[in-house]
C-alpha positions as a Markdown table, in Angstrom:
| # | Residue | x | y | z |
|---|---|---|---|---|
| 1 | Met | 94.4 | 9.3 | -9.5 |
| 2 | Thr | 91.4 | 7.2 | -8.5 |
| 3 | Val | 91.0 | 3.8 | -10.0 |
| 4 | Leu | 87.9 | 2.6 | -11.0 |
| 5 | Thr | 86.2 | -1.1 | -9.4 |
| 6 | Arg | 82.8 | -2.2 | -9.6 |
| 7 | Arg | 82.7 | -1.7 | -6.1 |
| 8 | Asn | 83.8 | 1.9 | -5.9 |
| 9 | Phe | 82.0 | 3.0 | -9.4 |
| 10 | Thr | 78.8 | 4.7 | -7.4 |
| 11 | Ala | 80.9 | 7.0 | -5.1 |
| 12 | Val | 83.0 | 7.9 | -7.7 |
| 13 | Ala | 80.6 | 8.4 | -10.5 |
| 14 | Gly | 78.2 | 9.9 | -8.7 |
| 15 | Ala | 78.4 | 10.9 | -4.5 |
| 16 | Ser | 75.6 | 13.3 | -4.5 |
| 17 | Leu | 74.0 | 10.3 | -4.2 |
| 18 | Ala | 75.8 | 8.1 | -1.6 |
| 19 | Thr | 73.9 | 8.2 | 1.1 |
| 20 | Ser | 69.9 | 8.1 | 1.2 |
| 21 | Leu | 67.8 | 11.1 | 2.2 |
| 22 | Phe | 64.2 | 10.6 | 2.8 |
| 23 | Ala | 61.7 | 13.0 | 3.9 |
| 24 | Pro | 57.4 | 12.4 | 4.1 |
| 25 | Ala | 55.9 | 12.9 | 0.3 |
| 26 | Ala | 55.2 | 17.1 | 0.4 |
| 27 | Phe | 51.5 | 16.5 | -2.1 |
| 28 | Gly | 49.7 | 15.6 | 0.4 |
| 29 | Gln | 47.9 | 11.8 | 0.7 |
| 30 | Ala | 48.6 | 11.1 | -2.8 |
| 31 | Lys | 52.5 | 10.3 | -3.9 |
| 32 | Pro | 54.0 | 12.6 | -6.4 |
| 33 | Arg | 54.4 | 11.2 | -9.7 |
| 34 | Leu | 58.2 | 11.1 | -11.4 |
| 35 | Val | 57.6 | 9.9 | -14.9 |
| 36 | Val | 61.0 | 9.1 | -17.1 |
| 37 | Ile | 61.6 | 8.9 | -20.9 |
| 38 | Gly | 64.4 | 6.7 | -21.8 |
| 39 | Gly | 66.0 | 3.6 | -20.1 |
| 40 | Gly | 69.6 | 4.1 | -21.2 |
| 41 | Pro | 72.6 | 4.6 | -18.3 |
| 42 | Gly | 70.5 | 8.5 | -18.1 |
| 43 | Gly | 66.9 | 7.4 | -17.6 |
| 44 | Ala | 66.8 | 4.4 | -15.9 |
| 45 | Thr | 69.6 | 5.8 | -13.2 |
| 46 | Val | 67.7 | 8.3 | -12.7 |
| 47 | Ala | 64.4 | 6.0 | -12.2 |
| 48 | Arg | 66.1 | 3.1 | -10.1 |
| 49 | Tyr | 67.8 | 6.4 | -7.8 |
| 50 | Val | 64.5 | 8.0 | -7.3 |
| 51 | Ala | 62.6 | 5.2 | -6.1 |
| 52 | Lys | 65.8 | 4.5 | -3.5 |
| 53 | Asp | 66.4 | 7.3 | -2.0 |
| 54 | Ser | 62.6 | 8.4 | -1.4 |
| 55 | Asn | 62.2 | 4.7 | 0.3 |
| 56 | Gly | 59.1 | 4.7 | -2.4 |
| 57 | Ala | 57.7 | 8.0 | -1.6 |
| 58 | Val | 57.7 | 9.0 | -4.8 |
| 59 | Asp | 55.5 | 7.4 | -7.6 |
| 60 | Val | 58.3 | 6.2 | -10.7 |
| 61 | Thr | 57.4 | 5.6 | -13.8 |
| 62 | Leu | 59.7 | 4.4 | -16.7 |
| 63 | Ile | 59.2 | 4.6 | -20.4 |
| 64 | Glu | 60.7 | 2.4 | -22.4 |
| 65 | Pro | 60.1 | 0.6 | -26.2 |
| 66 | Gln | 62.4 | -2.5 | -25.5 |
| 67 | Lys | 62.2 | -5.1 | -23.4 |
| 68 | Thr | 65.8 | -5.4 | -23.6 |
| 69 | Phe | 69.0 | -2.3 | -23.9 |
| 70 | Thr | 72.2 | -3.2 | -25.8 |
| 71 | Thr | 74.6 | -0.7 | -24.4 |
| 72 | Cys | 76.2 | 1.5 | -27.5 |
| 73 | Phe | 79.4 | 1.6 | -25.4 |
| 74 | Phe | 81.6 | -1.1 | -25.4 |
| 75 | Ser | 79.7 | -1.9 | -28.4 |
| 76 | Asn | 83.3 | -1.5 | -30.5 |
| 77 | Ile | 85.2 | -3.8 | -28.0 |
| 78 | Tyr | 82.4 | -6.1 | -29.9 |
| 79 | Val | 83.0 | -5.0 | -33.5 |
| 80 | Gly | 86.4 | -6.1 | -32.5 |
| 81 | Gly | 85.9 | -9.6 | -31.1 |
| 82 | Phe | 86.5 | -8.9 | -28.0 |
| 83 | Arg | 83.3 | -9.3 | -26.5 |
| 84 | Asp | 79.7 | -11.3 | -27.7 |
| 85 | Leu | 76.6 | -8.9 | -28.3 |
| 86 | Lys | 74.6 | -10.7 | -25.7 |
| 87 | Ser | 77.2 | -9.7 | -22.7 |
| 88 | Leu | 76.2 | -5.8 | -23.8 |
| 89 | Thr | 72.3 | -6.9 | -24.0 |
| 90 | His | 70.5 | -6.0 | -19.9 |
| 91 | Thr | 67.1 | -6.1 | -19.3 |
| 92 | Tyr | 65.2 | -4.3 | -17.0 |
| 93 | Asp | 63.8 | -6.7 | -13.8 |
| 94 | Asn | 65.9 | -5.8 | -12.1 |
| 95 | Val | 64.6 | -1.9 | -12.7 |
| 96 | Ala | 60.8 | -3.3 | -11.9 |
| 97 | Lys | 62.3 | -4.8 | -8.4 |
| 98 | Ala | 63.6 | -1.9 | -7.6 |
| 99 | Gly | 59.9 | 0.0 | -7.2 |
| 100 | Val | 59.7 | 1.2 | -10.6 |
| 101 | Lys | 56.6 | 0.6 | -13.0 |
| 102 | Val | 58.5 | -0.1 | -16.3 |
| 103 | Val | 56.0 | 0.3 | -19.4 |
| 104 | His | 57.5 | -1.1 | -22.2 |
| 105 | Ala | 55.8 | 1.6 | -24.8 |
| 106 | Ala | 56.7 | 4.4 | -26.7 |
| 107 | Ala | 56.7 | 7.6 | -25.6 |
| 108 | Thr | 54.9 | 9.4 | -28.1 |
| 109 | Ala | 54.4 | 12.8 | -27.1 |
| 110 | Ile | 54.5 | 15.3 | -24.4 |
| 111 | Asp | 51.9 | 17.8 | -23.2 |
| 112 | Arg | 53.4 | 20.6 | -21.0 |
| 113 | Asp | 50.3 | 22.1 | -20.2 |
| 114 | Lys | 48.2 | 19.1 | -18.6 |
| 115 | Lys | 51.6 | 17.4 | -17.7 |
| 116 | Thr | 51.4 | 14.3 | -19.6 |
| 117 | Val | 52.8 | 11.5 | -21.5 |
| 118 | Thr | 51.1 | 10.4 | -24.7 |
| 119 | Leu | 52.3 | 6.7 | -25.1 |
| 120 | Ser | 52.0 | 4.8 | -28.5 |
| 121 | Asp | 49.1 | 2.2 | -27.7 |
| 122 | Gly | 47.1 | 5.5 | -26.8 |
| 123 | Gly | 47.3 | 6.1 | -23.2 |
| 124 | Thr | 48.7 | 8.4 | -21.8 |
| 125 | Val | 50.9 | 8.6 | -18.0 |
| 126 | Pro | 50.5 | 12.2 | -16.0 |
| 127 | Tyr | 53.4 | 13.3 | -13.9 |
| 128 | Asp | 54.9 | 15.7 | -11.9 |
| 129 | Arg | 58.5 | 16.2 | -12.8 |
| 130 | Leu | 59.4 | 14.2 | -15.4 |
| 131 | Val | 62.6 | 13.4 | -17.1 |
| 132 | Ile | 64.1 | 12.7 | -19.8 |
| 133 | Ala | 66.6 | 11.1 | -21.6 |
| 134 | Pro | 65.8 | 9.8 | -25.0 |
| 135 | Gly | 69.8 | 10.1 | -26.5 |
| 136 | Ile | 70.3 | 11.2 | -30.4 |
| 137 | Asp | 68.4 | 10.7 | -33.7 |
| 138 | Leu | 70.4 | 10.7 | -36.8 |
| 139 | Lys | 70.3 | 13.8 | -39.3 |
| 140 | Tyr | 70.6 | 10.6 | -42.4 |
| 141 | Asp | 70.7 | 13.7 | -44.8 |
| 142 | Ser | 73.5 | 15.9 | -43.5 |
| 143 | Val | 75.5 | 13.7 | -45.3 |
| 144 | Pro | 74.1 | 13.7 | -49.4 |
| 145 | Gly | 73.3 | 10.6 | -51.0 |
| 146 | Tyr | 72.3 | 8.4 | -47.4 |
| 147 | Ser | 69.3 | 8.3 | -46.1 |
| 148 | Glu | 68.0 | 5.4 | -43.3 |
| 149 | Ala | 66.9 | 2.6 | -45.6 |
| 150 | Ala | 71.1 | 3.3 | -47.0 |
| 151 | Ala | 71.6 | 3.0 | -43.4 |
| 152 | Glu | 70.9 | -1.0 | -44.6 |
| 153 | Ile | 73.9 | -0.9 | -46.9 |
| 154 | Met | 75.9 | 1.7 | -45.3 |
| 155 | Pro | 75.6 | 0.7 | -41.7 |
| 156 | His | 76.0 | 3.8 | -38.9 |
| 157 | Ala | 75.6 | 1.4 | -36.0 |
| 158 | Trp | 75.8 | 4.5 | -34.0 |
| 159 | Lys | 72.7 | 2.8 | -32.0 |
| 160 | Ala | 73.2 | -0.5 | -31.2 |
| 161 | Gly | 71.7 | -3.6 | -31.9 |
| 162 | Pro | 70.8 | -5.0 | -35.4 |
| 163 | Gln | 73.0 | -2.0 | -36.9 |
| 164 | Thr | 76.2 | -3.4 | -35.0 |
| 165 | Glu | 75.4 | -6.7 | -35.8 |
| 166 | Leu | 75.3 | -5.5 | -39.6 |
| 167 | Leu | 78.3 | -4.1 | -39.1 |
| 168 | Val | 80.4 | -7.1 | -37.7 |
| 169 | Lys | 79.4 | -9.3 | -40.8 |
| 170 | Lys | 80.2 | -6.6 | -43.4 |
| 171 | Leu | 83.4 | -6.3 | -41.3 |
| 172 | Asn | 84.2 | -10.2 | -41.3 |
| 173 | Ala | 83.2 | -10.5 | -45.0 |
| 174 | Leu | 85.6 | -8.8 | -46.1 |
| 175 | Asn | 88.7 | -10.1 | -48.5 |
| 176 | Asp | 92.4 | -8.9 | -48.2 |
| 177 | Gly | 92.5 | -5.6 | -50.2 |
| 178 | Asp | 89.4 | -4.5 | -49.4 |
| 179 | Leu | 89.1 | -0.9 | -48.8 |
| 180 | Ile | 86.9 | 0.4 | -45.5 |
| 181 | Val | 85.6 | 4.2 | -45.3 |
| 182 | Met | 84.4 | 5.8 | -42.5 |
| 183 | Val | 82.5 | 8.8 | -42.7 |
| 184 | Ala | 82.8 | 10.5 | -39.1 |
| 185 | Pro | 80.3 | 12.8 | -38.0 |
| 186 | Pro | 80.4 | 16.5 | -37.0 |
| 187 | Asn | 80.4 | 17.8 | -33.4 |
| 188 | Pro | 78.3 | 18.0 | -31.5 |
| 189 | Tyr | 77.7 | 13.8 | -31.7 |
| 190 | Arg | 78.0 | 10.7 | -29.1 |
| 191 | Cys | 81.2 | 9.2 | -27.6 |
| 192 | Pro | 83.8 | 11.8 | -29.3 |
| 193 | Pro | 86.7 | 9.5 | -29.4 |
| 194 | Gly | 84.0 | 6.4 | -30.7 |
| 195 | Pro | 84.4 | 6.7 | -34.7 |
| 196 | Tyr | 88.6 | 6.5 | -34.1 |
| 197 | Glu | 88.2 | 3.2 | -31.2 |
| 198 | Arg | 86.0 | 1.7 | -34.3 |
| 199 | Ala | 88.6 | 2.4 | -36.6 |
| 200 | Ser | 91.2 | 0.9 | -34.2 |
| 201 | Met | 89.5 | -2.2 | -34.4 |
| 202 | Phe | 88.2 | -2.8 | -37.6 |
| 203 | Ala | 92.6 | -2.8 | -38.3 |
| 204 | His | 92.6 | -5.3 | -35.6 |
| 205 | Val | 90.4 | -7.9 | -37.1 |
| 206 | Leu | 91.8 | -7.2 | -40.6 |
| 207 | Lys | 95.3 | -7.7 | -38.9 |
| 208 | Thr | 93.9 | -10.6 | -37.0 |
| 209 | Lys | 92.8 | -11.9 | -40.2 |
| 210 | Gly | 95.8 | -11.9 | -41.8 |
| 211 | His | 95.2 | -9.2 | -44.6 |
| 212 | Lys | 98.1 | -7.6 | -46.1 |
| 213 | Lys | 96.2 | -5.2 | -48.7 |
| 214 | Ser | 93.4 | -3.4 | -46.7 |
| 215 | Lys | 92.9 | -0.1 | -45.6 |
| 216 | Ile | 91.1 | 2.2 | -43.8 |
| 217 | Ile | 90.2 | 5.6 | -44.5 |
| 218 | Ile | 88.6 | 8.1 | -42.7 |
| 219 | Val | 86.8 | 11.0 | -44.1 |
| 220 | Asp | 86.5 | 13.4 | -41.0 |
| 221 | Pro | 84.4 | 16.5 | -41.3 |
| 222 | Lys | 86.3 | 17.8 | -37.9 |
| 223 | Pro | 89.9 | 19.1 | -38.1 |
| 224 | Ala | 90.9 | 17.6 | -34.9 |
| 225 | Phe | 89.3 | 15.5 | -33.3 |
| 226 | Ser | 89.6 | 13.7 | -29.2 |
| 227 | Lys | 92.7 | 11.8 | -27.9 |
| 228 | Gln | 93.9 | 12.3 | -31.7 |
| 229 | Ala | 98.3 | 12.5 | -30.6 |
| 230 | Val | 97.4 | 8.5 | -28.5 |
| 231 | Phe | 95.2 | 7.0 | -31.4 |
| 232 | Met | 97.6 | 8.1 | -34.3 |
| 233 | Glu | 100.9 | 6.9 | -32.1 |
| 234 | Gly | 98.7 | 3.6 | -32.1 |
| 235 | Trp | 97.4 | 3.2 | -35.2 |
| 236 | Glu | 102.0 | 3.4 | -36.5 |
| 237 | Lys | 102.7 | 1.0 | -33.6 |
| 238 | His | 100.2 | -1.3 | -34.2 |
| 239 | Tyr | 98.8 | -0.7 | -37.7 |
| 240 | Pro | 101.2 | 0.7 | -40.2 |
| 241 | Gly | 100.1 | 1.9 | -43.1 |
| 242 | Val | 96.3 | 0.2 | -42.6 |
| 243 | Ile | 94.9 | 4.1 | -41.2 |
| 244 | Glu | 94.8 | 7.0 | -42.8 |
| 245 | Trp | 93.0 | 9.8 | -41.4 |
| 246 | Gln | 91.8 | 12.5 | -43.6 |
| 247 | Asp | 90.3 | 16.0 | -42.4 |
| 248 | Pro | 88.7 | 19.0 | -44.7 |
| 249 | Lys | 91.8 | 20.3 | -45.7 |
| 250 | Val | 93.2 | 17.0 | -47.0 |
| 251 | His | 90.4 | 15.2 | -48.6 |
| 252 | Gly | 88.4 | 18.9 | -49.5 |
| 253 | Gly | 84.7 | 18.6 | -48.1 |
| 254 | Ile | 82.8 | 15.3 | -48.3 |
| 255 | Lys | 80.1 | 16.0 | -51.2 |
| 256 | Gly | 78.0 | 12.5 | -50.8 |
| 257 | Val | 77.8 | 8.8 | -50.6 |
| 258 | Asp | 75.9 | 6.2 | -53.3 |
| 259 | Pro | 74.7 | 3.1 | -51.6 |
| 260 | Lys | 74.0 | 1.7 | -55.2 |
| 261 | Thr | 78.1 | 1.2 | -56.3 |
| 262 | Gly | 79.4 | 1.8 | -52.4 |
| 263 | Glu | 81.1 | 4.8 | -53.1 |
| 264 | Val | 81.6 | 7.6 | -50.4 |
| 265 | Lys | 82.3 | 10.6 | -52.7 |
| 266 | Thr | 85.1 | 13.6 | -51.8 |
| 267 | Asp | 86.4 | 16.5 | -53.8 |
| 268 | Leu | 89.8 | 15.0 | -53.4 |
| 269 | Ala | 88.7 | 11.4 | -54.6 |
| 270 | Asp | 85.7 | 9.1 | -54.9 |
| 271 | Tyr | 86.2 | 5.9 | -53.0 |
| 272 | Lys | 85.2 | 2.4 | -53.7 |
| 273 | Ala | 84.3 | 0.8 | -50.6 |
| 274 | Ala | 83.5 | -2.8 | -49.7 |
| 275 | Leu | 82.9 | -1.5 | -46.5 |
| 276 | Ala | 81.1 | 2.0 | -46.2 |
| 277 | Asn | 80.3 | 2.7 | -42.3 |
| 278 | Val | 78.8 | 6.4 | -42.4 |
| 279 | Ile | 77.9 | 8.4 | -38.9 |
| 280 | Pro | 76.3 | 11.4 | -40.1 |
| 281 | Ala | 75.5 | 14.2 | -37.6 |
| 282 | Gln | 73.1 | 14.3 | -34.7 |
| 283 | Ser | 70.4 | 15.8 | -32.4 |
| 284 | Ala | 68.2 | 15.4 | -29.5 |
| 285 | Gly | 65.8 | 12.3 | -29.5 |
| 286 | Lys | 62.6 | 13.3 | -31.5 |
| 287 | Ile | 60.6 | 13.8 | -28.4 |
| 288 | Ala | 62.5 | 16.2 | -27.0 |
| 289 | Ile | 62.3 | 18.6 | -30.8 |
| 290 | Asp | 58.6 | 17.7 | -30.4 |
| 291 | Ala | 58.1 | 19.2 | -27.0 |
| 292 | Gly | 59.6 | 22.2 | -28.0 |
| 293 | Leu | 62.8 | 21.7 | -25.3 |
| 294 | Thr | 65.9 | 21.6 | -27.8 |
| 295 | Asp | 67.7 | 25.2 | -29.3 |
| 296 | Lys | 68.7 | 25.9 | -32.9 |
| 297 | Ser | 71.2 | 23.3 | -32.0 |
| 298 | Gly | 69.0 | 20.7 | -31.9 |
| 299 | Phe | 69.4 | 19.9 | -28.0 |
| 300 | Cys | 68.1 | 20.8 | -24.9 |
| 301 | Pro | 69.9 | 23.5 | -23.0 |
| 302 | Ile | 69.9 | 22.7 | -19.1 |
| 303 | His | 70.7 | 24.2 | -15.9 |
| 304 | Pro | 73.5 | 23.0 | -15.3 |
| 305 | Glu | 73.1 | 22.7 | -11.5 |
| 306 | Ser | 70.0 | 20.2 | -11.4 |
| 307 | Met | 70.1 | 19.2 | -15.5 |
| 308 | Lys | 66.6 | 21.0 | -15.6 |
| 309 | Ser | 65.4 | 22.2 | -18.1 |
| 310 | Thr | 66.0 | 26.0 | -19.1 |
| 311 | Val | 62.3 | 25.6 | -21.3 |
| 312 | Asp | 60.2 | 24.0 | -18.6 |
| 313 | Ala | 60.8 | 23.7 | -14.9 |
| 314 | Asn | 59.1 | 20.6 | -14.9 |
| 315 | Ile | 61.2 | 18.6 | -16.8 |
| 316 | Phe | 64.3 | 17.7 | -17.0 |
| 317 | Val | 67.0 | 16.4 | -19.4 |
| 318 | Val | 69.9 | 13.7 | -18.9 |
| 319 | Gly | 72.3 | 12.2 | -21.7 |
| 320 | Asp | 73.5 | 12.6 | -25.2 |
| 321 | Ala | 70.2 | 14.7 | -25.3 |
| 322 | Ser | 71.3 | 17.8 | -23.7 |
| 323 | Ile | 73.6 | 20.9 | -23.5 |
| 324 | Ala | 76.0 | 19.7 | -21.2 |
| 325 | Gly | 79.1 | 22.3 | -21.3 |
| 326 | Asp | 82.0 | 21.0 | -21.4 |
| 327 | Met | 81.1 | 17.1 | -20.5 |
| 328 | Pro | 81.0 | 14.8 | -24.1 |
| 329 | Lys | 78.3 | 13.4 | -24.7 |
| 330 | Ser | 78.6 | 9.9 | -23.4 |
| 331 | Ala | 77.4 | 6.8 | -21.0 |
| 332 | Phe | 79.5 | 7.7 | -18.0 |
| 333 | Ser | 78.4 | 11.7 | -18.5 |
| 334 | Ala | 74.6 | 10.4 | -18.6 |
| 335 | Asn | 75.3 | 8.1 | -15.4 |
| 336 | Ser | 76.7 | 10.8 | -13.9 |
| 337 | Gln | 74.0 | 13.2 | -14.9 |
| 338 | Ala | 71.0 | 11.6 | -13.5 |
| 339 | Lys | 72.6 | 11.4 | -10.1 |
| 340 | Val | 72.2 | 15.0 | -10.1 |
| 341 | Ala | 69.1 | 15.0 | -11.8 |
| 342 | Ala | 67.4 | 12.4 | -9.5 |
| 343 | Met | 68.4 | 13.8 | -6.4 |
| 344 | Thr | 67.2 | 17.5 | -6.8 |
| 345 | Val | 63.6 | 15.5 | -8.4 |
| 346 | Arg | 63.9 | 13.8 | -5.0 |
| 347 | Ala | 64.3 | 16.9 | -3.3 |
| 348 | Glu | 62.0 | 18.6 | -4.8 |
| 349 | Leu | 59.3 | 16.5 | -4.7 |
| 350 | Thr | 59.3 | 14.9 | -0.9 |
| 351 | Gln | 60.8 | 18.5 | 0.7 |
| 352 | Ser | 64.1 | 17.1 | 1.3 |
| 353 | Arg | 67.4 | 18.3 | 0.9 |
| 354 | Ala | 70.2 | 18.2 | -2.1 |
| 355 | Phe | 73.9 | 18.6 | -2.3 |
| 356 | Pro | 75.5 | 21.0 | -4.6 |
| 357 | Ala | 76.3 | 19.3 | -7.9 |
| 358 | Arg | 79.0 | 17.6 | -8.8 |
| 359 | Tyr | 80.0 | 16.0 | -12.3 |
| 360 | Ser | 83.0 | 13.5 | -13.7 |
| 361 | Asn | 83.5 | 11.2 | -16.9 |
| 362 | Thr | 86.0 | 8.7 | -18.3 |
| 363 | Cys | 86.2 | 8.1 | -22.1 |
| 364 | Trp | 88.2 | 4.4 | -22.9 |
| 365 | Ser | 89.6 | 3.7 | -26.2 |
| 366 | Leu | 90.2 | 0.1 | -26.9 |
| 367 | Ile | 93.2 | 0.9 | -29.6 |
| 368 | Ala | 94.5 | -3.1 | -29.8 |
| 369 | Pro | 94.6 | -5.6 | -27.1 |
| 370 | Asp | 96.0 | -4.8 | -23.9 |
| 371 | Asp | 96.5 | -0.8 | -25.2 |
| 372 | Asp | 93.8 | 1.1 | -23.7 |
| 373 | Ile | 93.4 | 5.0 | -24.2 |
| 374 | Lys | 91.6 | 7.6 | -21.9 |
| 375 | Val | 90.4 | 11.0 | -20.8 |
| 376 | Gly | 88.4 | 12.0 | -18.5 |
| 377 | Ala | 87.7 | 14.9 | -15.9 |
| 378 | Ser | 85.5 | 16.2 | -12.8 |
| 379 | Tyr | 83.1 | 19.3 | -14.0 |
| 380 | Glu | 80.8 | 21.3 | -11.4 |
| 381 | Pro | 78.6 | 24.2 | -12.4 |
| 382 | Gly | 80.4 | 27.8 | -13.5 |
| 383 | Asp | 79.9 | 30.5 | -16.1 |
| 384 | Gly | 76.0 | 29.6 | -16.5 |
| 385 | Lys | 77.2 | 26.2 | -17.4 |
| 386 | Ile | 78.9 | 22.3 | -16.5 |
| 387 | Lys | 82.4 | 23.6 | -16.6 |
| 388 | Ala | 85.4 | 21.3 | -16.8 |
| 389 | Gly | 87.6 | 21.2 | -13.4 |
| 390 | Ala | 90.6 | 18.8 | -13.2 |
| 391 | Gly | 91.2 | 15.9 | -15.8 |
| 392 | Phe | 93.8 | 13.8 | -17.4 |
| 393 | Val | 94.0 | 12.0 | -21.1 |
| 394 | Ser | 96.6 | 9.4 | -22.0 |
| 395 | Gln | 99.7 | 10.7 | -23.1 |
| 396 | Lys | 102.1 | 9.2 | -26.0 |
| 397 | Gly | 105.0 | 6.7 | -24.9 |
| 398 | Glu | 103.7 | 5.8 | -21.9 |
| 399 | Pro | 104.3 | 2.0 | -20.9 |
| 400 | Ala | 102.5 | -1.0 | -21.7 |
| 401 | Asp | 101.3 | -2.6 | -18.4 |
| 402 | Leu | 99.2 | 0.7 | -17.6 |
| 403 | Arg | 97.6 | 0.7 | -21.1 |
| 404 | Lys | 97.1 | -2.9 | -20.1 |
| 405 | Ala | 95.5 | -1.5 | -16.6 |
| 406 | Asn | 93.4 | 0.7 | -18.4 |
| 407 | Tyr | 92.2 | -1.9 | -20.4 |
| 408 | Lys | 90.6 | -3.6 | -17.0 |
| 409 | Glu | 89.4 | -0.3 | -15.4 |
| 410 | Ser | 87.3 | 0.0 | -18.1 |
| 411 | Val | 86.0 | -3.6 | -17.9 |
| 412 | Asp | 85.3 | -2.9 | -13.9 |
| 413 | Trp | 83.9 | 0.6 | -15.1 |
| 414 | Tyr | 81.4 | -1.4 | -17.4 |
| 415 | Asn | 80.6 | -3.8 | -14.9 |
| 416 | Gly | 79.8 | -1.3 | -12.6 |
| 417 | Ile | 77.1 | 1.0 | -14.4 |
| 418 | Ile | 75.3 | -1.8 | -15.6 |
| 419 | Ala | 75.0 | -2.5 | -11.7 |
| 420 | Asp | 74.4 | 1.2 | -11.2 |
| 421 | Thr | 72.1 | 1.5 | -14.1 |
| 422 | Phe | 70.2 | -1.6 | -14.5 |
| 423 | Gly | 70.3 | -3.4 | -10.7 |
C-alpha cells in the first residue's frame, strides 16, 4: 500500500499527467480557449494543469466568485477543534501566477450553441472547451420544514465557511445534558463518511468539555453508511452511550424539522435538539442544471474515459456534480478526475498525446485523537462507467499505531492536494 506524502501525492493521484506533454496549438495563430467554472479541487486543478502542461499554448480562464476558497474537506477537523478555519482557507494567487486568468465573478449562464459563459457582471467569456466543477447545491425542501433561512438556525455546514463557523459556535455553546440531532443525507451526497466523522467530532468536543449527560442522535434515511462497522466500534470505545444511530427501521421515517422549536420529528419520536445539524439531499450545482447537463438524478452523466459530458462534446464535468460511477463524491476524487479532464482538454486543443484514464481516491475519517480510519480504491473506465478496482478499508481491531499513522497520512494528503490545486 502506498503511503501518501505531500511529495508523492501528485504521482499517486494523477500519474497520467506526471509528464508535461506539449504540441503547438492546432487553432492557427489564436490560442484555443479553455474556460473553467468553479475554483475548488476539481476546477482549479484543471486550470493549473492545462496551463502548465500546454506550456502556455492554451488560454485558460478560471471563473470563481470567491477570492478565497475554504475547504469543506477537513472542515470536520475544525469542528473537532484540531484546526482553525484560517488553515482551511486558500487564495488563488499561485493559480494566477501559473498563467491562469482568474475571474472573480459568478457564472450565471452557459450558452452551449454560442459557446459562451455569461458572468454576474453581464460580461461573457467565449470558450473552445468548458470544464464545469460547480460542486453541489442543497435541496432544502427534501427535509420538510427546512429551508435556506432555517439553515441559519439548524446549520447544514455542507458548504464550508460561515455555515461551519455557525455550527461550531452552536456546538461550543451547549450545556451538559443538551441533545444534538443530526439529519443525515440520502445517497448520493458529498463525502459519504462525512456525517459520521462529524458526529465523532461532536462527541469529542463534548467529552473534552466534560459533558456526562449530553447525547447525539443521528436520524438517517439510509439503511447503512460508509465504514459503518469501524465507526461504531470507535464510538463504543471512545464515546460509549453518547452516539445513537437510527436507520429507517428504527425511526420509521423523517417527518420534518421545526426551526422555531428546534424539533426534529420522526415516526418514532419528536426530538427537541439544542443543536440540529440538518444535511439535506443534494444535486449538481445550479448552473449545470440550467445548462441542461444533468439527468433525472440531478447530476451530470459523463464519459468515463475523459470526464466529458455525455450531453455536450465541448464540456467536461468534474467533481461532486458528475456521475462518476463507483467513485465517491470527495475532494480526492475531484482532483483525480480533474487530471484526466485536463489531459484530455490539453490533447484536444493542442493535438498532443493523451493516455488511458486512471483514477484514485482515499477518504480518511477521524473518530478520536490519533484514531483515524480510511477507505479507498483505484478506478478505471469499464462497463460504461468509472469502475472500482483494487480497494482497501480500515478493519475493526486495528492497532493504535496504524490508526495514528492514518491521521498523519491524512494531514500529508491535505497539504499535498492544496499544493496541487492552488500551487
